[in-house]
C-alpha positions as CSV (number, residue, x, y, z in Angstrom):
1,M,0.0,0.0,0.0
2,R,2.8,2.4,0.9
3,G,4.5,1.7,-2.4
4,Q,1.3,2.5,-4.3
5,L,1.0,5.8,-2.3
6,R,4.5,6.7,-3.3
7,R,3.8,6.2,-6.9
8,V,0.9,8.8,-6.8
9,A,2.2,11.9,-8.7
10,A,2.2,15.2,-6.8
11,P,-0.3,17.8,-8.0
12,A,2.6,19.8,-9.5
13,Q,3.3,16.8,-11.8
14,W,-0.3,16.4,-13.0
15,T,-1.3,17.1,-16.6
16,V,-3.0,20.3,-17.5
17,R,-6.2,18.4,-18.0
18,A,-6.0,16.8,-14.5
19,R,-5.1,20.1,-12.8
20,A,-7.9,22.0,-14.6
21,T,-10.4,19.3,-13.7
22,A,-9.3,19.2,-10.0
23,A,-9.4,23.0,-9.9
24,A,-12.9,23.2,-11.3
25,V,-14.2,20.5,-8.9
26,V,-12.5,22.2,-5.9
27,V,-13.9,25.6,-6.9
28,M,-17.4,24.2,-7.5
29,A,-17.2,22.4,-4.1
30,L,-16.3,25.6,-2.3
31,C,-19.1,27.4,-4.1
32,L,-21.6,24.7,-3.2
33,L,-20.5,24.8,0.4
34,V,-20.8,28.6,0.6
35,A,-24.0,28.8,-1.3
36,G,-25.5,25.9,0.5
37,G,-24.6,27.2,3.9
38,A,-25.9,30.7,3.0
39,L,-29.1,29.1,1.7
40,L,-29.7,27.1,4.9
41,F,-28.9,30.1,7.1
42,V,-31.3,32.4,5.2
43,M,-33.9,29.7,5.1
44,Y,-33.7,28.9,8.8
45,S,-33.7,32.6,9.7
46,S,-36.7,33.3,7.4
47,L,-38.7,30.3,8.8
48,E,-37.9,31.3,12.4
49,T,-38.9,34.9,11.8
50,S,-42.2,33.7,10.1
51,A,-43.0,31.4,13.0
52,R,-42.3,34.0,15.7
53,A,-44.3,36.6,13.7
54,T,-47.2,34.2,13.6
55,A,-46.9,33.6,17.4
56,D,-46.8,37.3,18.0
57,S,-49.9,37.8,15.9
58,R,-51.7,35.0,17.9
59,M,-50.6,36.7,21.1
60,T,-52.0,40.0,20.0
61,G,-55.4,38.4,19.2
62,L,-55.4,36.6,22.6
63,I,-54.6,39.7,24.5
64,Q,-57.5,41.5,22.7
65,E,-59.9,38.7,23.5
66,L,-58.8,38.6,27.2
67,G,-59.6,42.3,27.5
68,S,-63.3,41.4,27.4
69,D,-63.4,37.7,28.2
70,T,-62.1,35.7,31.1
71,P,-59.6,32.9,30.2
72,A,-62.4,30.3,30.8
73,Q,-64.5,32.1,28.1
74,L,-61.9,32.0,25.4
75,D,-63.0,30.4,22.1
76,A,-61.3,27.1,21.4
77,S,-60.3,28.3,17.9
78,I,-58.0,31.0,19.3
79,L,-56.2,28.3,21.5
80,A,-55.8,26.0,18.5
81,T,-52.2,25.1,17.4
82,D,-50.9,24.7,13.9
83,S,-47.6,24.1,12.1
84,Q,-46.1,27.3,13.5
85,V,-47.9,28.0,16.8
86,G,-47.2,24.8,18.8
87,I,-48.2,25.7,22.4
88,I,-50.3,28.3,24.3
89,Q,-50.6,28.9,28.0
90,V,-52.5,31.6,30.0
91,V,-51.1,31.9,33.5
92,N,-52.6,34.0,36.3
93,Q,-50.7,35.9,39.0
94,S,-50.7,32.8,41.3
95,G,-48.8,30.8,38.7
96,D,-51.7,28.6,37.7
97,I,-52.5,27.7,34.1
98,V,-56.0,29.0,33.5
99,A,-56.2,28.3,29.8
100,R,-54.1,26.3,27.4
101,S,-53.9,24.7,24.0
102,A,-54.4,21.1,23.3
103,G,-51.3,19.1,23.9
104,S,-49.8,21.7,26.3
105,P,-47.9,20.3,29.2
106,D,-49.1,20.6,32.7
107,H,-46.1,22.5,33.9
108,L,-45.4,26.1,33.2
109,L,-43.2,27.0,30.2
110,S,-41.9,30.0,32.2
111,T,-42.6,31.5,35.6
112,A,-42.2,35.0,34.2
113,Q,-45.0,37.4,35.1
114,L,-45.5,40.5,32.9
115,A,-47.5,43.5,33.5
116,P,-50.5,44.2,31.2
117,G,-49.2,45.6,27.9
118,A,-45.6,44.3,28.3
119,R,-44.1,41.8,26.0
120,K,-40.9,39.8,26.1
121,F,-39.1,37.1,24.1
122,L,-38.0,34.4,26.4
123,G,-35.9,32.4,24.0
124,R,-35.6,28.8,23.1
125,M,-37.2,26.3,25.5
126,A,-37.4,22.5,25.5
127,V,-40.6,20.8,26.3
128,G,-40.1,17.2,26.9
129,D,-37.4,15.2,25.1
130,E,-38.1,16.1,21.5
131,E,-40.0,19.4,21.4
132,D,-38.4,22.8,21.2
133,F,-40.1,26.1,21.1
134,W,-39.4,29.8,20.7
135,V,-41.4,31.2,23.6
136,S,-42.7,34.7,23.9
137,A,-44.6,36.2,26.8
138,G,-47.1,39.1,27.0
139,G,-49.1,40.7,29.8
140,A,-52.9,41.1,29.6
141,D,-55.6,42.6,31.8
142,T,-58.7,40.3,32.0
143,P,-62.0,40.7,34.0
144,D,-60.6,38.1,36.4
145,G,-57.4,40.1,36.8
146,P,-53.9,40.3,35.2
147,V,-52.6,37.2,33.4
148,T,-49.5,36.3,31.4
149,V,-49.9,34.8,27.9
150,L,-47.1,32.3,26.9
151,I,-47.0,31.3,23.2
152,G,-44.3,28.9,21.8
153,A,-43.5,28.9,18.1
154,D,-42.7,25.3,17.1
155,R,-39.1,24.7,15.9
156,E,-39.7,21.2,14.6
157,P,-41.2,22.2,11.2
158,V,-38.5,24.7,10.7
159,E,-35.8,22.2,11.5
160,K,-37.4,19.5,9.4
161,A,-37.6,21.8,6.3
162,V,-34.0,22.9,6.8
163,N,-32.8,19.3,7.2
164,T,-34.7,18.3,4.1
165,V,-33.0,21.0,2.0
166,A,-29.6,20.1,3.6
167,M,-30.1,16.5,2.7
168,L,-31.0,17.4,-0.9
169,I,-27.8,19.6,-1.1
170,A,-25.7,16.7,0.3
171,I,-27.1,14.3,-2.2
172,G,-27.1,16.7,-5.2
173,G,-23.7,18.2,-4.4
174,P,-21.6,15.2,-5.3
175,V,-23.7,14.7,-8.5
176,V,-23.0,18.3,-9.5
177,L,-19.3,17.9,-8.7
178,A,-19.2,14.7,-10.8
179,L,-20.8,16.5,-13.7
180,V,-18.5,19.5,-13.4
181,G,-15.5,17.2,-13.3
182,F,-16.6,15.2,-16.3
183,G,-17.5,18.2,-18.3
184,T,-14.3,20.1,-17.5
185,H,-12.3,17.0,-18.3
186,R,-13.9,16.6,-21.7
187,L,-13.8,20.3,-22.5
188,V,-10.2,20.8,-21.5
189,G,-9.4,17.6,-23.5
190,A,-11.1,19.0,-26.5
191,A,-9.3,22.4,-26.1
192,L,-5.9,20.7,-25.7
193,R,-6.4,18.3,-28.6
194,P,-5.0,20.9,-31.1
195,V,-2.1,21.4,-28.8
196,E,-1.4,17.7,-28.8
197,R,-1.5,17.7,-32.6
198,I,0.9,20.6,-32.7
199,R,3.2,18.7,-30.3
200,Q,3.1,15.5,-32.4
201,R,3.8,17.4,-35.6
202,V,6.8,19.2,-34.0
203,A,8.1,16.0,-32.4
204,A,8.0,14.3,-35.9
205,M,10.2,17.1,-37.4
206,T,13.9,16.7,-37.8
207,G,16.7,19.0,-39.0
208,G,16.3,17.6,-42.5
209,N,12.5,18.1,-42.9
210,L,11.9,21.5,-41.2
211,G,11.0,23.0,-44.5
212,E,8.3,20.4,-45.1
213,G,6.5,20.5,-41.8
214,R,3.8,22.9,-40.8
215,V,1.8,23.0,-37.6
216,P,-2.0,22.7,-38.2
217,V,-3.8,25.9,-37.4
218,P,-7.3,25.3,-35.7
219,P,-10.2,27.2,-37.4
220,A,-11.1,29.0,-34.1
221,Q,-9.3,32.3,-33.7
222,D,-8.2,31.6,-30.1
223,E,-5.0,31.3,-28.1
224,V,-4.3,27.8,-29.6
225,A,-4.6,29.2,-33.1
226,R,-2.3,32.0,-32.3
227,L,0.2,29.5,-30.8
228,A,0.0,27.5,-34.0
229,V,0.6,30.6,-36.1
230,T,3.6,31.6,-33.9
231,M,5.0,28.0,-34.2
232,N,4.8,28.2,-38.0
233,D,6.5,31.6,-37.9
234,M,9.2,30.2,-35.7
235,L,9.6,27.2,-38.1
236,D,10.0,29.7,-41.0
237,R,12.7,31.5,-39.1
238,L,14.4,28.2,-38.3
239,V,14.3,27.1,-41.9
240,A,15.6,30.5,-43.1
241,S,18.4,30.3,-40.4
242,Q,19.2,26.7,-41.4
243,N,19.4,27.6,-45.1
244,A,21.5,30.6,-44.3
245,Q,23.8,28.5,-42.1
246,R,24.2,25.9,-44.8
247,R,24.9,28.6,-47.4
248,F,27.4,30.1,-45.1
249,V,29.2,26.8,-44.5
250,S,29.2,26.0,-48.2
251,D,30.4,29.4,-49.2
252,A,33.1,29.5,-46.5
253,S,34.3,26.1,-47.5
254,H,34.4,27.1,-51.1
255,E,36.3,30.3,-50.3
256,L,38.8,28.5,-48.1
257,R,39.3,25.7,-50.7
258,S,41.1,28.0,-53.2
259,P,43.9,29.4,-51.0
260,L,44.3,26.0,-49.4
261,A,44.6,24.3,-52.8
262,S,47.2,26.9,-53.9
263,I,49.2,26.5,-50.7
264,T,49.0,22.7,-50.9
265,A,50.1,22.7,-54.6
266,A,53.0,24.9,-53.8
267,L,54.1,22.8,-50.8
268,D,53.7,19.6,-52.9
269,L,55.9,21.1,-55.6
270,A,58.5,22.1,-53.0
271,H,58.3,18.6,-51.5
272,Q,58.8,17.0,-54.9
273,R,61.4,19.5,-56.1
274,P,63.1,21.1,-53.1
275,D,65.3,23.1,-55.4
276,L,62.2,25.0,-56.5
277,L,61.4,26.3,-53.0
278,D,62.9,29.7,-53.4
279,Q,61.9,33.2,-52.4
280,S,59.9,33.7,-55.6
281,L,57.6,30.7,-54.8
282,I,57.1,32.1,-51.3
283,D,56.4,35.6,-52.4
284,D,54.3,34.7,-55.4
285,A,52.3,31.7,-54.1
286,L,52.6,30.8,-50.4
287,F,52.6,34.2,-48.7
288,P,49.8,35.9,-50.7
289,E,47.5,32.9,-50.4
290,A,48.2,32.6,-46.6
291,L,47.4,36.3,-46.2
292,R,44.3,35.9,-48.2
293,M,43.2,32.9,-46.1
294,Q,44.0,34.7,-42.9
295,G,41.9,37.7,-43.9
296,L,39.0,35.4,-44.8
297,V,39.2,33.6,-41.5
298,E,39.3,36.9,-39.6
299,D,36.3,38.1,-41.4
300,L,34.4,34.9,-40.7
301,L,35.3,35.1,-37.0
302,L,34.2,38.7,-36.9
303,L,30.8,37.9,-38.3
304,A,30.5,34.8,-36.0
305,R,31.2,37.0,-33.0
306,A,28.8,39.6,-34.1
307,D,26.0,36.9,-34.5
308,E,26.8,35.5,-31.0
309,S,27.1,38.8,-29.2
310,G,23.9,40.2,-30.7
311,G,25.3,43.8,-30.8
312,R,26.7,43.8,-27.3
313,H,29.9,45.9,-27.8
314,T,31.7,48.8,-26.2
315,R,29.6,51.9,-26.2
316,I,31.3,55.2,-26.0
317,D,31.2,58.6,-27.8
318,V,32.7,58.3,-31.3
319,D,33.4,61.2,-33.7
320,L,32.7,59.8,-37.2
321,D,34.3,62.8,-38.8
322,D,37.7,61.9,-37.3
323,I,37.4,58.4,-38.7
324,I,36.5,59.8,-42.2
325,L,39.4,62.2,-42.1
326,R,41.8,59.5,-41.3
327,E,40.5,57.4,-44.1
328,A,40.8,60.3,-46.5
329,E,44.5,60.7,-45.5
330,R,45.1,57.0,-46.0
331,V,43.6,57.1,-49.5
332,R,45.6,60.2,-50.4
333,S,48.8,58.3,-49.6
334,L,47.9,55.9,-52.4
335,T,48.6,56.5,-56.1
336,H,45.0,55.5,-57.1
337,P,42.4,56.9,-56.8
338,T,42.0,60.5,-55.9
339,V,39.8,61.4,-53.0
340,E,37.4,64.3,-52.3
341,A,36.2,64.7,-48.7
342,D,33.3,66.8,-47.4
343,V,33.4,66.2,-43.7
344,K,31.2,67.8,-41.0
345,A,31.0,67.0,-37.3
346,A,28.9,64.0,-36.4
347,R,29.0,62.1,-33.1
348,V,27.4,58.8,-32.2
349,I,27.6,56.3,-29.4
350,G,29.1,53.0,-30.3
351,D,32.1,50.7,-30.7
352,P,35.0,52.8,-32.1
353,D,36.8,49.7,-33.5
354,G,33.6,48.4,-35.2
355,L,32.7,51.8,-36.7
356,S,36.3,52.2,-38.0
357,R,36.1,48.7,-39.6
358,M,32.8,49.6,-41.2
359,I,34.1,52.8,-42.8
360,R,37.4,51.1,-43.8
361,N,35.4,48.3,-45.6
362,L,33.3,50.9,-47.4
363,V,36.4,52.9,-48.5
364,D,38.3,49.7,-49.6
365,N,35.3,48.6,-51.6
366,A,35.1,52.0,-53.3
367,I,38.9,51.9,-54.0
368,R,38.6,48.5,-55.7
369,H,35.9,49.6,-58.1
370,A,36.6,53.3,-58.7
371,H,38.0,54.3,-62.1
372,S,39.7,57.4,-60.9
373,A,38.1,59.0,-57.9
374,I,36.1,58.5,-54.7
375,R,34.2,60.9,-52.5
376,L,33.8,60.7,-48.7
377,E,31.0,62.6,-46.9
378,C,30.1,62.9,-43.3
379,G,27.5,65.0,-41.5
380,I,24.1,65.2,-40.0
381,A,20.9,64.8,-42.1
382,A,17.3,64.2,-41.2
383,G,18.2,63.9,-37.5
384,A,20.8,61.2,-38.0
385,A,24.5,60.9,-38.6
386,Q,25.1,60.1,-42.2
387,I,28.2,58.7,-44.0
388,I,28.3,58.6,-47.8
389,V,31.0,56.8,-49.8
390,T,30.8,57.3,-53.6
391,D,32.9,55.9,-56.4
392,D,33.0,56.5,-60.2
393,G,33.1,52.8,-61.0
394,P,30.7,50.6,-62.9
395,G,28.0,50.9,-60.2
396,I,25.6,48.2,-59.0
397,P,22.5,47.1,-61.0
398,S,19.2,48.0,-59.3
399,D,18.2,44.4,-59.2
400,D,21.3,43.5,-57.1
401,R,21.2,46.3,-54.6
402,G,19.0,44.4,-52.2
403,R,21.5,41.6,-51.8
404,V,24.8,43.4,-52.1
405,F,25.2,43.3,-48.3
406,D,24.7,39.5,-48.1
407,R,27.6,37.3,-47.2
408,F,29.8,35.9,-50.0
409,V,28.0,37.9,-52.7
410,R,30.1,39.0,-55.7
411,L,28.0,40.6,-58.4
412,D,30.2,40.6,-61.5
413,Q,33.7,40.0,-62.8
414,P,35.3,43.2,-61.5
415,R,34.3,42.0,-58.0
416,D,36.0,38.6,-58.1
417,R,38.7,37.2,-56.0
418,D,41.5,38.8,-58.0
419,S,40.1,42.3,-57.6
420,G,39.6,41.7,-53.9
421,G,37.6,40.2,-51.2
422,A,35.5,37.1,-50.6
423,G,32.2,38.9,-50.6
424,L,32.3,39.6,-46.8
425,G,33.3,43.2,-46.6
426,L,29.9,44.7,-47.1
427,A,28.3,41.9,-45.0
428,I,30.5,43.1,-42.2
429,V,29.4,46.7,-42.9
430,A,25.7,45.6,-42.7
431,Q,26.3,43.7,-39.4
432,I,28.0,46.6,-37.7
433,V,25.3,49.1,-38.9
434,R,22.6,46.8,-37.5
435,D,24.5,46.4,-34.2
436,H,24.4,50.2,-33.9
437,G,20.7,50.6,-34.6
438,G,21.2,52.2,-38.1
439,R,20.6,51.2,-41.6
440,A,22.6,51.0,-44.8
441,G,21.6,51.4,-48.4
442,V,23.1,51.7,-51.9
443,D,22.0,53.5,-55.0
444,E,23.5,55.1,-58.1
445,A,25.8,58.1,-57.8
446,P,24.8,61.2,-59.7
447,G,27.7,60.9,-62.2
448,G,27.6,57.1,-62.4
449,G,29.1,54.6,-60.0
450,A,27.9,53.3,-56.6
451,R,26.8,55.5,-53.7
452,F,26.8,53.8,-50.3
453,A,24.9,55.6,-47.6
454,I,25.0,54.8,-43.9
455,E,22.7,56.4,-41.3
456,L,23.3,56.0,-37.6
457,P,21.4,57.4,-34.6
458,L,23.0,60.4,-33.0
459,A,24.2,60.2,-29.4
460,G,21.1,59.8,-27.2
461,D,18.7,59.1,-30.2
462,E,16.6,56.1,-30.9
463,P,17.5,53.7,-33.8
464,V,17.1,55.2,-37.2
465,A,13.8,54.5,-39.0
466,D,13.7,52.8,-42.4
467,T,12.2,55.7,-44.2
468,A,14.9,58.4,-44.4
469,N,15.9,59.5,-47.9
470,G,14.2,56.5,-49.5
471,L,17.3,54.3,-49.3
472,D,16.8,50.6,-49.7
473,A,16.8,48.7,-46.4
474,V,19.6,46.1,-45.9
475,A,18.7,42.5,-46.5
476,G,20.3,41.0,-43.5
477,G,23.4,39.1,-44.5
478,G,23.1,35.4,-43.7
């Protein structure tokens, strides 16, 4: 028996259906107890009041009769009892019963003597072993002298009626509780059936078939339907994230394969022909490919850390104009291209290293694709800090501007591995902009070429809305 008791689950481990049923039964039981107790109390009080009022009315009639008749002359009807008035005694000043109702005991209900016109409730009194009465007394002046009228309102009919109702409640209560429990169990089961279907569908899904599965949405527009819609939205996001991760791994593997193949071929040649391992082979093959692979790995690690940190970086005041001026000086030290700078003060709160990397990537991208010149602009426009980098290169087709910030995207031949990058520079730009609550866009420069525009919230401002200047919002890279 003890082993069976130990196996009974605690209420905290019950199913939702069991807890809901138990809660409904307990609440209904409490309601029945309170309502039943209140009903019995009100019923008892009402019947007691009615019985005592009837006894008082009978006493008033007796006192009026005794004003003109002696107790011996009283009509038998006025001394008759009923379901409410159970006993009547008329007692003289000597303590003798001079008139009484049928069935009245020989002994006095009370020895109290009241003056004519006085009335008093004497309380509950027992007569014999089984009879109880609410006894009231009143004084009357008769032709034979003053008397005291004692009338007892019978409690037995009141108690019998109350006991009958209590028994009906005791019998009907468990039936009501059983019906409530059964109904709640069925209703909760029906309400949770769509949830169980959702659970079974999700349990049957694996990493390979996320894109095929969808959670059934119930026709009723209730909480379960909203849960199903939310689950489907989550599955869509998981599928998109899974596809992006697969593309990322595939593209990263593809990008790393080329420098690794070049380094492996050069080392194999040096292994087969040690005499060919000279400075030329190192400078022309091994070192450039190693640097290229190092840069690719660093970019991948930067994006991975950005995904993991979720934008949690150092946040201090950063002067964007200082960074732009440094980049302009760096470009001027090169032989190609020429640079024009229009720089005004603009301060934001963010990660100085990340913002420097963002601007450096934009400038390097412009240098790779410019024919002869680039233009750097910095300032405040439409309540936001704005950075614009323009080149006079071939530009970006309008159909490709929505994906230019995706990872491993190279749009055309001038943007291949030889001319620079693995397609991660602008993806890093987009990630840094998102981390700082801004937005990035690209359109065509007035004289041809590409014009990249970055908008960041000023120090103390909210993130920039996606409506300023009509620039295309960034399609989040991978």
